[in-house]
MOPAC internal coordinates of N, CA, C and O (Angstrom, degrees):
PM7 1SCF
backbone

  N    0.0000 0     0.00 0     0.00 0    0    0    0
  C    1.4577 1     0.00 0     0.00 0    1    0    0
  C    1.5587 1   109.46 1     0.00 0    2    1    0
  O    1.2310 1   121.73 1   -38.88 1    3    2    1
  N    1.2800 1   114.29 1   141.12 1    3    2    1
  C    1.4481 1   122.90 1   179.58 1    5    3    2
  C    1.5162 1   109.82 1  -121.43 1    6    5    3
  O    1.2310 1   121.17 1   -48.35 1    7    6    5
  N    1.3071 1   115.36 1   131.65 1    7    6    5
  C    1.4551 1   119.93 1   177.46 1    9    7    6
  C    1.5021 1   110.65 1  -113.85 1   10    9    7
  O    1.2310 1   120.32 1   -43.87 1   11   10    9
  N    1.3427 1   116.99 1   136.13 1   11   10    9
  C    1.4688 1   122.14 1  -178.34 1   13   11   10
  C    1.5082 1   107.81 1  -129.44 1   14   13   11
  O    1.2310 1   121.81 1   -40.87 1   15   14   13
  N    1.3404 1   114.14 1   139.13 1   15   14   13
  C    1.4608 1   121.64 1   175.40 1   17   15   14
  C    1.4994 1   110.58 1  -133.70 1   18   17   15
  O    1.2310 1   120.65 1   -64.59 1   19   18   17
  N    1.3272 1   116.37 1   115.41 1   19   18   17
  C    1.4455 1   121.69 1  -179.93 1   21   19   18
  C    1.5550 1   110.95 1   -88.57 1   22   21   19
  O    1.2310 1   121.10 1   -25.90 1   23   22   21
  N    1.3086 1   115.51 1   154.10 1   23   22   21
  C    1.4460 1   121.50 1   174.78 1   25   23   22
  C    1.5322 1   108.20 1  -157.20 1   26   25   23
  O    1.2310 1   119.98 1   -15.23 1   27   26   25
  N    1.2938 1   117.64 1   164.77 1   27   26   25
  C    1.4398 1   122.97 1   172.56 1   29   27   26
  C    1.5187 1   114.47 1   106.11 1   30   29   27
  O    1.2310 1   119.46 1   178.62 1   31   30   29
  N    1.3386 1   118.64 1    -1.38 1   31   30   29
  C    1.4179 1   119.20 1   177.20 1   33   31   30
  C    1.4905 1   112.23 1   -73.51 1   34   33   31
  O    1.2310 1   120.82 1   -12.20 1   35   34   33
  N    1.3357 1   116.04 1   167.80 1   35   34   33
  C    1.4228 1   121.46 1   179.79 1   37   35   34
  C    1.4798 1   113.14 1   167.60 1   38   37   35
  O    1.2310 1   121.32 1    14.64 1   39   38   37
  N    1.3185 1   115.09 1  -165.36 1   39   38   37
  C    1.4432 1   121.48 1   179.02 1   41   39   38
  C    1.5150 1   111.52 1  -102.88 1   42   41   39
  O    1.2310 1   120.43 1   -48.99 1   43   42   41
  N    1.3022 1   116.77 1   131.01 1   43   42   41
  C    1.4399 1   121.14 1  -179.18 1   45   43   42
  C    1.5261 1   109.95 1  -143.83 1   46   45   43
  O    1.2310 1   120.19 1   -30.36 1   47   46   45
  N    1.3249 1   117.25 1   149.64 1   47   46   45
  C    1.4319 1   120.78 1   177.51 1   49   47   46
  C    1.5349 1   110.77 1   -77.56 1   50   49   47
  O    1.2310 1   121.05 1   -25.72 1   51   50   49
  N    1.3226 1   115.59 1   154.28 1   51   50   49
  C    1.4371 1   120.24 1   174.13 1   53   51   50
  C    1.5094 1   112.79 1   -50.43 1   54   53   51
  O    1.2310 1   121.23 1   -42.22 1   55   54   53
  N    1.2957 1   115.24 1   137.78 1   55   54   53
  C    1.4850 1   118.61 1  -177.24 1   57   55   54
  C    1.5274 1   113.50 1    91.80 1   58   57   55
  O    1.2310 1   120.76 1   165.35 1   59   58   57
  N    1.2983 1   116.16 1   -14.65 1   59   58   57
  C    1.4519 1   119.88 1  -178.29 1   61   59   58
  C    1.5075 1   112.05 1   -83.31 1   62   61   59
  O    1.2310 1   121.41 1     5.55 1   63   62   61
  N    1.3344 1   114.91 1  -174.45 1   63   62   61
  C    1.4183 1   123.93 1  -175.38 1   65   63   62
  C    1.5103 1   113.11 1  -132.07 1   66   65   63
  O    1.2310 1   120.59 1   -28.79 1   67   66   65
  N    1.3323 1   116.47 1   151.21 1   67   66   65
  C    1.4343 1   123.80 1   173.14 1   69   67   66
  C    1.5213 1   107.18 1  -143.76 1   70   69   67
  O    1.2310 1   121.96 1   -28.02 1   71   70   69
  N    1.3194 1   113.85 1   151.98 1   71   70   69
  C    1.4568 1   118.10 1   172.29 1   73   71   70
  C    1.5293 1   108.46 1  -124.57 1   74   73   71
  O    1.2310 1   122.24 1   -62.11 1   75   74   73
  N    1.3215 1   113.31 1   117.89 1   75   74   73
  C    1.4612 1   120.26 1   175.44 1   77   75   74
  C    1.5119 1   112.37 1   -89.46 1   78   77   75
  O    1.2310 1   120.82 1   -36.84 1   79   78   77
  N    1.3141 1   116.04 1   143.16 1   79   78   77
  C    1.4497 1   120.56 1  -178.44 1   81   79   78
  C    1.5187 1   107.78 1  -122.02 1   82   81   79
  O    1.2310 1   121.16 1   -32.91 1   83   82   81
  N    1.3395 1   115.38 1   147.09 1   83   82   81
  C    1.4739 1   122.28 1   177.29 1   85   83   82
  C    1.5211 1   106.09 1  -134.15 1   86   85   83
  O    1.2310 1   121.54 1   -68.08 1   87   86   85
  N    1.3347 1   114.66 1   111.92 1   87   86   85
  C    1.4384 1   120.65 1   176.37 1   89   87   86
  C    1.5354 1   109.45 1   -89.11 1   90   89   87
  O    1.2310 1   122.00 1   -52.70 1   91   90   89
  N    1.3190 1   113.77 1   127.30 1   91   90   89
  C    1.4684 1   121.09 1  -174.34 1   93   91   90
  C    1.4999 1   111.04 1  -109.98 1   94   93   91
  O    1.2310 1   119.85 1   -46.35 1   95   94   93
  N    1.2661 1   117.89 1   133.65 1   95   94   93
  C    1.4904 1   122.74 1   175.00 1   97   95   94
  C    1.5198 1   109.16 1  -142.21 1   98   97   95
  O    1.2310 1   122.10 1   -10.45 1   99   98   97
  N    1.3269 1   113.58 1   169.55 1   99   98   97
  C    1.4199 1   119.42 1  -178.61 1  101   99   98
  C    1.4817 1   115.86 1    98.08 1  102  101   99
  O    1.2310 1   119.69 1    41.16 1  103  102  101
  N    1.3045 1   118.19 1  -138.84 1  103  102  101
  C    1.4644 1   124.54 1  -177.64 1  105  103  102
  C    1.4861 1   110.89 1   -80.75 1  106  105  103
  O    1.2310 1   121.03 1  -112.09 1  107  106  105
  N    1.3279 1   115.63 1    67.91 1  107  106  105
  C    1.4619 1   120.56 1  -174.31 1  109  107  106
  C    1.5134 1   110.95 1   -64.11 1  110  109  107
  O    1.2310 1   120.18 1   144.95 1  111  110  109
  N    1.2882 1   117.26 1   -35.05 1  111  110  109
  C    1.4715 1   120.60 1  -179.92 1  113  111  110
  C    1.5019 1   114.96 1   -56.32 1  114  113  111
  O    1.2310 1   121.02 1   156.51 1  115  114  113
  N    1.2879 1   115.65 1   -23.49 1  115  114  113
  C    1.4587 1   120.27 1  -177.60 1  117  115  114
  C    1.5346 1   114.18 1   -84.08 1  118  117  115
  O    1.2310 1   120.02 1   170.90 1  119  118  117
  N    1.3306 1   117.56 1    -9.10 1  119  118  117
  C    1.4282 1   122.52 1  -176.51 1  121  119  118
  C    1.5455 1   112.46 1   -77.04 1  122  121  119
  O    1.2310 1   119.95 1   -56.93 1  123  122  121
  N    1.3005 1   117.71 1   123.07 1  123  122  121
  C    1.4643 1   121.55 1   174.99 1  125  123  122
  C    1.5147 1   113.17 1   -95.79 1  126  125  123
  O    1.2310 1   119.82 1   153.64 1  127  126  125
  N    1.3588 1   117.95 1   -26.36 1  127  126  125
  C    1.3706 1   119.96 1  -179.35 1  129  127  126
  C    1.5561 1   108.27 1  -157.99 1  130  129  127
  O    1.2310 1   122.31 1   -29.19 1  131  130  129
  N    1.3435 1   113.19 1   150.81 1  131  130  129
  C    1.4697 1   120.72 1   173.47 1  133  131  130
  C    1.5269 1   108.37 1  -114.09 1  134  133  131
  O    1.2310 1   121.39 1   -36.00 1  135  134  133
  N    1.3301 1   114.95 1   144.00 1  135  134  133
  C    1.4445 1   117.54 1  -179.91 1  137  135  134
  C    1.5169 1   111.95 1  -140.74 1  138  137  135
  O    1.2310 1   123.17 1   -25.76 1  139  138  137
  N    1.3144 1   111.53 1   154.24 1  139  138  137
  C    1.4740 1   119.08 1   171.92 1  141  139  138
  C    1.5291 1   107.19 1  -113.32 1  142  141  139
  O    1.2310 1   121.02 1   -46.47 1  143  142  141
  N    1.3057 1   115.65 1   133.53 1  143  142  141
  C    1.4761 1   123.20 1  -179.97 1  145  143  142
  C    1.4827 1   106.97 1  -128.11 1  146  145  143
  O    1.2310 1   121.52 1   -19.50 1  147  146  145
  N    1.3305 1   114.70 1   160.50 1  147  146  145
  C    1.4611 1   119.24 1   175.06 1  149  147  146
  C    1.4842 1   111.05 1  -140.31 1  150  149  147
  O    1.2310 1   120.20 1   -25.81 1  151  150  149
  N    1.2973 1   117.22 1   154.19 1  151  150  149
  C    1.4561 1   122.63 1   176.46 1  153  151  150
  C    1.5547 1   107.63 1  -139.44 1  154  153  151
  O    1.2310 1   121.83 1   -60.86 1  155  154  153
  N    1.3298 1   114.10 1   119.14 1  155  154  153
  C    1.4484 1   120.14 1   174.78 1  157  155  154
  C    1.4974 1   109.14 1   -95.01 1  158  157  155
  O    1.2310 1   120.10 1   -22.77 1  159  158  157
  N    1.3571 1   117.41 1   157.23 1  159  158  157
  C    1.4474 1   118.96 1  -179.77 1  161  159  158
  C    1.4995 1   112.47 1   -58.20 1  162  161  159
  O    1.2310 1   122.09 1   -48.49 1  163  162  161
  N    1.3706 1   113.61 1   131.51 1  163  162  161
  C    1.4578 1   119.29 1  -178.09 1  165  163  162
  C    1.4594 1   117.15 1    78.52 1  166  165  163
  O    1.2310 1   119.85 1  -176.46 1  167  166  165
  N    1.2929 1   117.90 1     3.54 1  167  166  165
  C    1.4930 1   122.04 1  -176.40 1  169  167  166
  C    1.5284 1   108.95 1  -123.42 1  170  169  167
  O    1.2310 1   121.89 1   -22.60 1  171  170  169
  N    1.3386 1   113.98 1   157.40 1  171  170  169
  C    1.4562 1   118.65 1   174.54 1  173  171  170
  C    1.5039 1   112.88 1   -74.89 1  174  173  171
  O    1.2310 1   120.98 1   -25.94 1  175  174  173
  N    1.3158 1   115.73 1   154.06 1  175  174  173
  C    1.4565 1   119.73 1   175.50 1  177  175  174
  C    1.5481 1   109.05 1   -64.52 1  178  177  175
  O    1.2310 1   121.49 1   -42.39 1  179  178  177
  N    1.3133 1   114.75 1   137.61 1  179  178  177
  C    1.4560 1   119.85 1  -178.02 1  181  179  178
  C    1.4847 1   109.44 1  -129.32 1  182  181  179
  O    1.2310 1   121.98 1   -28.95 1  183  182  181
  N    1.3344 1   113.81 1   151.05 1  183  182  181
  C    1.4477 1   120.85 1   172.65 1  185  183  182
  C    1.4963 1   111.95 1   -71.59 1  186  185  183
  O    1.2310 1   121.36 1   -45.09 1  187  186  185
  N    1.2811 1   115.00 1   134.91 1  187  186  185
  C    1.4691 1   120.44 1   178.25 1  189  187  186
  C    1.5604 1   108.65 1  -106.62 1  190  189  187
  O    1.2310 1   120.28 1   131.74 1  191  190  189
  N    1.2657 1   117.08 1   -48.26 1  191  190  189
  C    1.4711 1   121.31 1  -177.79 1  193  191  190
  C    1.5194 1   110.56 1  -161.17 1  194  193  191
  O    1.2310 1   120.43 1   -34.14 1  195  194  193
  N    1.2944 1   116.79 1   145.86 1  195  194  193
  C    1.4395 1   122.46 1   174.84 1  197  195  194
  C    1.5554 1   111.16 1  -131.62 1  198  197  195
  O    1.2310 1   121.86 1   -27.08 1  199  198  197
  N    1.3071 1   114.04 1   152.92 1  199  198  197
  C    1.4479 1   119.92 1  -179.58 1  201  199  198
  C    1.5283 1   105.74 1  -141.68 1  202  201  199
  O    1.2310 1   121.72 1   -58.24 1  203  202  201
  N    1.3352 1   114.31 1   121.76 1  203  202  201
  C    1.4537 1   116.19 1  -179.07 1  205  203  202
  C    1.5173 1   111.97 1   -92.17 1  206  205  203
  O    1.2310 1   120.27 1    -1.58 1  207  206  205
  N    1.3073 1   117.09 1   178.42 1  207  206  205
  C    1.4240 1   120.05 1  -175.85 1  209  207  206
  C    1.4923 1   116.14 1   -67.89 1  210  209  207
  O    1.2310 1   121.88 1   161.34 1  211  210  209
  N    1.3421 1   114.01 1   -18.66 1  211  210  209
  C    1.4616 1   120.46 1   176.22 1  213  211  210
  C    1.5246 1   112.66 1   -87.92 1  214  213  211
  O    1.2310 1   119.49 1  -178.96 1  215  214  213
  N    1.2808 1   118.57 1     1.04 1  215  214  213
  C    1.4895 1   122.80 1   176.93 1  217  215  214
  C    1.5013 1   113.44 1    88.72 1  218  217  215
  O    1.2310 1   119.70 1  -171.14 1  219  218  217
  N    1.3607 1   118.18 1     8.86 1  219  218  217
  C    1.4476 1   119.44 1   178.35 1  221  219  218
  C    1.4893 1   110.06 1   -85.66 1  222  221  219
  O    1.2310 1   119.85 1   -49.38 1  223  222  221
  N    1.2798 1   117.90 1   130.62 1  223  222  221
  C    1.4691 1   124.04 1  -177.43 1  225  223  222
  C    1.5415 1   109.90 1  -111.40 1  226  225  223
  O    1.2310 1   122.25 1   -21.03 1  227  226  225
  N    1.2865 1   113.30 1   158.97 1  227  226  225
  C    1.4550 1   122.44 1   176.04 1  229  227  226
  C    1.4963 1   109.12 1  -146.59 1  230  229  227
  O    1.2310 1   120.53 1   -32.30 1  231  230  229
  N    1.3461 1   116.60 1   147.70 1  231  230  229
  C    1.4825 1   118.69 1  -174.64 1  233  231  230
  C    1.5131 1   108.67 1  -136.15 1  234  233  231
  O    1.2310 1   122.41 1   -26.94 1  235  234  233
  N    1.3645 1   112.98 1   153.06 1  235  234  233
  C    1.4118 1   119.88 1   169.27 1  237  235  234
  C    1.5469 1   110.48 1   -66.30 1  238  237  235
  O    1.2310 1   120.91 1   -34.59 1  239  238  237
  N    1.3281 1   115.86 1   145.41 1  239  238  237
  C    1.4889 1   117.87 1  -177.69 1  241  239  238
  C    1.5087 1   112.30 1   -55.43 1  242  241  239
  O    1.2310 1   121.58 1   146.52 1  243  242  241
  N    1.3878 1   114.58 1   -33.48 1  243  242  241
  C    1.4610 1   118.23 1  -176.08 1  245  243  242
  C    1.5188 1   115.40 1   -67.71 1  246  245  243
  O    1.2310 1   121.02 1   165.50 1  247  246  245
  N    1.3113 1   115.65 1   -14.50 1  247  246  245
  C    1.4708 1   118.91 1  -175.09 1  249  247  246
  C    1.5085 1   112.09 1  -120.70 1  250  249  247
  O    1.2310 1   119.27 1   175.40 1  251  250  249
  N    1.3454 1   119.00 1    -4.60 1  251  250  249
  C    1.4278 1   121.09 1   179.95 1  253  251  250
  C    1.5208 1   113.69 1   -57.61 1  254  253  251
  O    1.2310 1   120.92 1   -44.04 1  255  254  253
  N    1.3167 1   115.84 1   135.96 1  255  254  253
  C    1.4550 1   119.70 1  -175.68 1  257  255  254
  C    1.5100 1   114.82 1    84.55 1  258  257  255
  O    1.2310 1   120.32 1   165.85 1  259  258  257
  N    1.3327 1   116.99 1   -14.15 1  259  258  257
  C    1.4488 1   118.81 1  -177.76 1  261  259  258
  C    1.5152 1   113.04 1  -115.33 1  262  261  259
  O    1.2310 1   121.25 1   146.23 1  263  262  261
  N    1.3052 1   115.21 1   -33.77 1  263  262  261
  C    1.5212 1   120.65 1  -177.18 1  265  263  262
  C    1.5164 1   108.36 1  -108.22 1  266  265  263
  O    1.2310 1   120.97 1   -29.82 1  267  266  265
  N    1.3104 1   115.76 1   150.18 1  267  266  265
  C    1.4629 1   121.94 1   176.65 1  269  267  266
  C    1.5526 1   108.86 1  -138.33 1  270  269  267
  O    1.2310 1   121.05 1   -53.00 1  271  270  269
  N    1.2811 1   115.60 1   127.00 1  271  270  269
  C    1.4803 1   121.09 1   175.54 1  273  271  270
  C    1.5404 1   109.38 1   -96.38 1  274  273  271
  O    1.2310 1   118.79 1   -42.57 1  275  274  273
  N    1.2616 1   119.91 1   137.43 1  275  274  273
  C    1.4448 1   121.06 1   180.00 1  277  275  274
  C    1.5361 1   108.41 1  -153.30 1  278  277  275
  O    1.2310 1   120.26 1    -9.53 1  279  278  277
  N    1.2948 1   117.10 1   170.47 1  279  278  277
  C    1.4115 1   121.23 1  -178.79 1  281  279  278
  C    1.5146 1   110.38 1  -140.81 1  282  281  279
  O    1.2310 1   120.80 1   -28.84 1  283  282  281
  N    1.3317 1   116.07 1   151.16 1  283  282  281
  C    1.4462 1   124.81 1   172.83 1  285  283  282
  C    1.5371 1   105.74 1  -119.05 1  286  285  283
  O    1.2310 1   120.64 1   -79.74 1  287  286  285
  N    1.3181 1   116.39 1   100.26 1  287  286  285
  C    1.4172 1   119.79 1  -177.12 1  289  287  286
  C    1.5563 1   114.71 1   -62.62 1  290  289  287
  O    1.2310 1   121.09 1   148.23 1  291  290  289
  N    1.3185 1   115.53 1   -31.77 1  291  290  289
  C    1.4608 1   120.26 1  -179.96 1  293  291  290
  C    1.4969 1   111.13 1   -64.07 1  294  293  291
  O    1.2310 1   120.54 1   147.38 1  295  294  293
  N    1.3474 1   116.57 1   -32.62 1  295  294  293
  C    1.3953 1   121.74 1  -179.43 1  297  295  294
  C    1.5052 1   114.81 1  -101.13 1  298  297  295
  O    1.2310 1   121.34 1  -178.39 1  299  298  297
  N    1.3651 1   115.04 1     1.61 1  299  298  297
  C    1.4496 1   118.63 1  -174.79 1  301  299  298
  C    1.5237 1   112.56 1    48.52 1  302  301  299
  O    1.2310 1   121.60 1  -129.59 1  303  302  301
  N    1.3010 1   114.55 1    50.41 1  303  302  301
  C    1.4537 1   120.54 1  -175.47 1  305  303  302
  C    1.5607 1   112.27 1  -134.52 1  306  305  303
  O    1.2310 1   121.50 1   -42.66 1  307  306  305
  N    1.2516 1   114.73 1   137.34 1  307  306  305
  C    1.5054 1   121.49 1   178.64 1  309  307  306
  C    1.4870 1   104.81 1  -112.18 1  310  309  307
  O    1.2310 1   120.68 1   -38.04 1  311  310  309
  N    1.3223 1   116.30 1   141.96 1  311  310  309
  C    1.4325 1   122.61 1  -176.82 1  313  311  310
  C    1.5433 1   109.84 1  -123.21 1  314  313  311
  O    1.2310 1   121.63 1   -27.25 1  315  314  313
  N    1.2611 1   114.49 1   152.75 1  315  314  313
  C    1.4456 1   122.81 1   166.15 1  317  315  314
  C    1.5333 1   110.05 1  -128.69 1  318  317  315
  O    1.2310 1   122.40 1   -73.44 1  319  318  317
  N    1.3175 1   113.00 1   106.56 1  319  318  317
  C    1.4596 1   119.91 1   176.87 1  321  319  318
  C    1.4914 1   109.32 1   -86.57 1  322  321  319
  O    1.2310 1   120.15 1   -59.98 1  323  322  321
  N    1.3353 1   117.33 1   120.02 1  323  322  321
  C    1.4553 1   122.96 1  -176.25 1  325  323  322
  C    1.5278 1   108.87 1  -115.74 1  326  325  323
  O    1.2310 1   121.50 1   -65.48 1  327  326  325
  N    1.3407 1   114.73 1   114.52 1  327  326  325
  C    1.4496 1   119.95 1   179.40 1  329  327  326
  C    1.4992 1   109.15 1  -114.55 1  330  329  327
  O    1.2310 1   120.82 1   -13.28 1  331  330  329
  N    1.3263 1   116.03 1   166.72 1  331  330  329
  C    1.4619 1   120.91 1   178.78 1  333  331  330
  C    1.5328 1   112.84 1    48.41 1  334  333  331
  O    1.2310 1   120.43 1  -135.11 1  335  334  333
  N    1.2905 1   116.78 1    44.89 1  335  334  333
  C    1.4790 1   120.62 1  -174.94 1  337  335  334
  C    1.4866 1   112.21 1   -62.51 1  338  337  335
  O    1.2310 1   121.82 1   -35.64 1  339  338  337
  N    1.2847 1   114.11 1   144.36 1  339  338  337
  C    1.4716 1   123.37 1   178.18 1  341  339  338
  C    1.4828 1   111.30 1  -119.18 1  342  341  339
  O    1.2310 1   119.05 1   -24.64 1  343  342  341
  N    1.3175 1   119.42 1   155.36 1  343  342  341
  C    1.4584 1   121.67 1   178.69 1  345  343  342
  C    1.5249 1   113.03 1   -54.22 1  346  345  343
  O    1.2310 1   119.46 1   148.81 1  347  346  345
  N    1.3336 1   118.64 1   -31.19 1  347  346  345
  C    1.4230 1   120.81 1  -179.59 1  349  347  346
  C    1.5118 1   113.62 1   -73.76 1  350  349  347
  O    1.2310 1   120.53 1   173.53 1  351  350  349
  N    1.3610 1   116.59 1    -6.47 1  351  350  349
  C    1.4149 1   121.10 1   175.33 1  353  351  350
  C    1.5452 1   111.54 1   -80.81 1  354  353  351
  O    1.2310 1   121.02 1   170.27 1  355  354  353
  N    1.3263 1   115.66 1    -9.73 1  355  354  353
  C    1.4580 1   121.14 1  -178.79 1  357  355  354
  C    1.5490 1   109.82 1   -59.23 1  358  357  355
  O    1.2310 1   120.17 1   -55.84 1  359  358  357
  N    1.2988 1   117.29 1   124.16 1  359  358  357
  C    1.4660 1   121.76 1  -177.60 1  361  359  358
  C    1.5644 1   107.78 1  -176.71 1  362  361  359
  O    1.2310 1   122.17 1    -7.94 1  363  362  361
  N    1.2819 1   113.45 1   172.06 1  363  362  361
  C    1.4481 1   118.66 1   167.28 1  365  363  362
  C    1.5455 1   106.50 1   -90.49 1  366  365  363
  O    1.2310 1   120.02 1   -53.05 1  367  366  365
  N    1.3099 1   117.56 1   126.95 1  367  366  365
  C    1.3987 1   122.66 1  -175.56 1  369  367  366
  C    1.5178 1   110.03 1  -102.47 1  370  369  367
  O    1.2310 1   120.31 1   -48.34 1  371  370  369
  N    1.3164 1   117.01 1   131.66 1  371  370  369
  C    1.4564 1   122.56 1  -177.30 1  373  371  370
  C    1.4808 1   110.03 1  -119.64 1  374  373  371
  O    1.2310 1   121.94 1   -41.38 1  375  374  373
  N    1.3125 1   113.89 1   138.62 1  375  374  373
  C    1.4451 1   122.00 1   170.71 1  377  375  374
  C    1.5159 1   109.87 1   -92.29 1  378  377  375
  O    1.2310 1   119.76 1   -39.55 1  379  378  377
  N    1.2966 1   118.07 1   140.45 1  379  378  377
  C    1.4481 1   120.34 1  -179.42 1  381  379  378
  C    1.5560 1   109.67 1  -137.15 1  382  381  379
  O    1.2310 1   122.23 1   -34.25 1  383  382  381
  N    1.3231 1   113.33 1   145.75 1  383  382  381
  C    1.4874 1   120.45 1   170.03 1  385  383  382
  C    1.4801 1   108.55 1  -112.38 1  386  385  383
  O    1.2310 1   121.30 1   -44.22 1  387  386  385
  N    1.3204 1   115.12 1   135.78 1  387  386  385
  C    1.4616 1   120.14 1  -178.42 1  389  387  386
  C    1.4936 1   111.36 1  -117.05 1  390  389  387
  O    1.2310 1   120.38 1   -53.32 1  391  390  389
  N    1.3328 1   116.88 1   126.68 1  391  390  389
  C    1.4232 1   122.45 1   176.70 1  393  391  390
  C    1.5357 1   106.37 1  -114.14 1  394  393  391
  O    1.2310 1   121.09 1   -71.69 1  395  394  393
  N    1.3075 1   115.52 1   108.31 1  395  394  393
  C    1.4513 1   121.95 1  -179.40 1  397  395  394
  C    1.5537 1   110.29 1   -80.67 1  398  397  395
  O    1.2310 1   119.84 1   -65.14 1  399  398  397
  N    1.2760 1   117.90 1   114.86 1  399  398  397
  C    1.4534 1   122.39 1   177.84 1  401  399  398
  C    1.5319 1   111.51 1   -92.29 1  402  401  399
  O    1.2310 1   121.12 1   147.32 1  403  402  401
  N    1.3172 1   115.46 1   -32.68 1  403  402  401
  C    1.4409 1   121.54 1   177.53 1  405  403  402
  C    1.5363 1   106.24 1  -164.09 1  406  405  403
  O    1.2310 1   121.01 1     1.52 1  407  406  405
  N    1.3439 1   115.67 1  -178.48 1  407  406  405
  C    1.4772 1   119.50 1   179.76 1  409  407  406
  C    1.5118 1   110.25 1   -66.59 1  410  409  407
  O    1.2310 1   118.65 1   162.17 1  411  410  409
  N    1.3236 1   120.19 1   -17.83 1  411  410  409
  C    1.4277 1   125.49 1  -176.28 1  413  411  410
  C    1.4856 1   113.11 1  -114.42 1  414  413  411
  O    1.2310 1   118.99 1   179.95 1  415  414  413
  N    1.2919 1   119.53 1    -0.05 1  415  414  413
  C    1.4965 1   120.56 1  -174.55 1  417  415  414
  C    1.5279 1   108.75 1  -138.53 1  418  417  415
  O    1.2310 1   120.71 1   -58.67 1  419  418  417
  N    1.3017 1   116.24 1   121.33 1  419  418  417
  C    1.4262 1   123.42 1   176.52 1  421  419  418
  C    1.5379 1   110.09 1  -133.20 1  422  421  419
  O    1.2310 1   120.90 1   -52.63 1  423  422  421
  N    1.2966 1   115.88 1   127.37 1  423  422  421
  C    1.4458 1   120.66 1   174.55 1  425  423  422
  C    1.5122 1   109.06 1   -90.73 1  426  425  423
  O    1.2310 1   120.62 1   -51.66 1  427  426  425
  N    1.3185 1   116.42 1   128.34 1  427  426  425
  C    1.4673 1   122.25 1  -177.07 1  429  427  426
  C    1.5237 1   110.35 1  -115.50 1  430  429  427
  O    1.2310 1   120.68 1   -43.58 1  431  430  429
  N    1.2868 1   116.30 1   136.42 1  431  430  429
  C    1.4503 1   123.46 1   176.38 1  433  431  430
  C    1.5283 1   108.82 1  -124.00 1  434  433  431
  O    1.2310 1   121.99 1   -48.16 1  435  434  433
  N    1.3318 1   113.79 1   131.84 1  435  434  433
  C    1.4823 1   118.95 1  -171.59 1  437  435  434
  C    1.5132 1   111.23 1  -119.96 1  438  437  435
  O    1.2310 1   121.87 1   -34.44 1  439  438  437
  N    1.3394 1   114.02 1   145.56 1  439  438  437
  C    1.3865 1   121.59 1   170.09 1  441  439  438
  C    1.5196 1   111.41 1   -79.22 1  442  441  439
  O    1.2310 1   121.10 1     1.73 1  443  442  441
  N    1.3353 1   115.49 1  -178.27 1  443  442  441
  C    1.4939 1   119.24 1  -178.25 1  445  443  442
  C    1.4787 1   114.06 1   -81.87 1  446  445  443
  O    1.2310 1   119.83 1   166.03 1  447  446  445
  N    1.3063 1   117.93 1   -13.97 1  447  446  445
  C    1.4358 1   126.12 1  -178.39 1  449  447  446
  C    1.5058 1   112.66 1    90.38 1  450  449  447
  O    1.2310 1   121.18 1   -25.61 1  451  450  449
  N    1.2904 1   115.34 1   154.39 1  451  450  449
  C    1.4779 1   122.18 1   175.12 1  453  451  450
  C    1.4843 1   108.53 1  -138.38 1  454  453  451
  O    1.2310 1   120.77 1   -44.09 1  455  454  453
  N    1.3395 1   116.13 1   135.91 1  455  454  453
  C    1.4489 1   122.48 1  -175.70 1  457  455  454
  C    1.5165 1   111.56 1   -81.13 1  458  457  455
  O    1.2310 1   121.31 1   -49.41 1  459  458  457
  N    1.3170 1   115.10 1   130.59 1  459  458  457
  C    1.4299 1   124.00 1   172.77 1  461  459  458
  C    1.5123 1   109.02 1  -118.94 1  462  461  459
  O    1.2310 1   120.99 1   -58.61 1  463  462  461
  N    1.3004 1   115.71 1   121.39 1  463  462  461
  C    1.4513 1   119.56 1  -178.54 1  465  463  462
  C    1.5433 1   106.47 1  -125.15 1  466  465  463
  O    1.2310 1   121.66 1   -54.47 1  467  466  465
  N    1.3383 1   114.43 1   125.53 1  467  466  465
  C    1.4855 1   121.56 1  -179.37 1  469  467  466
  C    1.5183 1   107.56 1  -114.98 1  470  469  467
  O    1.2310 1   120.48 1   -60.54 1  471  470  469
  N    1.3270 1   116.68 1   119.46 1  471  470  469
  C    1.4068 1   122.83 1  -176.31 1  473  471  470
  C    1.5282 1   108.45 1   -90.59 1  474  473  471
  O    1.2310 1   120.69 1   -28.56 1  475  474  473
  N    1.3407 1   116.29 1   151.44 1  475  474  473
  C    1.4451 1   121.84 1  -178.39 1  477  475  474
  C    1.5259 1   110.25 1   -83.80 1  478  477  475
  O    1.2310 1   120.10 1   180.00 1  479  478  477

């Protein structure tokens, strides 16, 4: 079992920055990748950024150049640094841990979510 707790959300003006944190505990050895996702009202949940165990990251086109995913292994914490925020970034942001069992089977563990609101 993996437990995730997000923090760092809040209200920020357009152009501002926030850093989200995700504290990870439990069966950390089983995690193959960490991801940040977001869901805006009336929209589907979308991938924002992923970071695999080898340190390779990937980003949604909408956040490339603005967001950075990173981890602090000593603290068992994953971060999402969000710069140059736009109103369209407003969403509930979720941290996720992915355990790949096979090419067709992935176990996902989700945090409770943290609200990010960007005012115009």
